[in-house]
C-alpha positions in Angstrom: 69.0 115.1 127.4 68.8 115.6 123.7 72.7 115.7 123.6 72.8 112.4 125.6 70.4 110.8 123.0 72.5 112.0 120.1 75.6 110.7 121.6 74.1 107.3 122.5 72.7 107.0 119.0 76.2 107.9 117.4 77.9 105.5 119.7 75.6 102.6 118.7 76.0 103.4 115.1 79.7 103.6 115.2 80.3 100.2 116.8 79.9 98.3 113.5 82.5 100.6 112.0 85.0 99.9 114.7 84.3 96.1 114.2 85.0 96.3 110.7 88.4 98.2 111.3 90.0 95.5 113.4 90.2 92.8 110.6 91.6 95.3 108.2 94.3 96.3 110.6 95.1 92.7 111.4 95.4 91.9 107.7 97.7 94.9 107.2 99.9 93.8 110.2 99.9 90.2 108.8 101.0 91.5 105.3 103.7 93.7 106.7 105.1 90.8 108.7 105.2 88.6 105.7 106.8 91.2 103.3 108.8 93.5 105.5 109.2 92.0 109.1 111.3 94.1 111.6 114.9 93.2 111.8 114.9 93.7 115.5 113.7 90.5 117.2 112.4 92.4 120.2 110.2 94.6 118.0 108.9 91.6 116.1 107.9 89.9 119.4 106.2 93.0 120.6 104.2 93.3 117.2 103.1 89.7 117.4 102.1 90.2 121.0 100.0 93.5 120.3 98.4 91.8 117.2 97.3 88.7 119.2 96.0 91.0 121.9 94.2 93.1 119.4 92.5 89.9 117.8 91.5 88.7 121.4 89.9 92.2 122.1 88.2 92.1 118.8 86.7 88.7 119.5 85.6 89.7 122.9 83.7 92.7 121.4 86.0 95.6 122.7 86.6 97.0 119.3 87.7 100.4 120.3 90.5 98.9 122.5 91.3 96.5 119.7 91.8 99.3 117.2 94.0 101.2 119.7 96.2 98.1 120.3 96.4 97.2 116.7 97.4 100.7 115.9 100.3 100.4 118.3 101.4 97.4 116.5 101.2 99.1 113.1 103.1 102.1 114.5 105.8 99.8 115.7 106.2 98.2 112.3 106.1 101.3 110.5 108.7 103.0 112.8 111.0 99.9 112.4 111.3 100.3 108.6 
């Protein structure tokens, strides 16, 4: 029971951290798209799609999934360099 209480407390306290992470990732993606967009149009479209999906997830309150999706977009951007 004690472990469950600690887990729930940690989960509740970490939610604002995830919420703050999403806008930072979106800003980083936006900056990379402006300064060093991928040359491959397919990769560019996929990054834009993932970025929009991540923003929608963030706005709906699903911050953990948003961070995951935005991370995929960042990985695509960084691997296309």
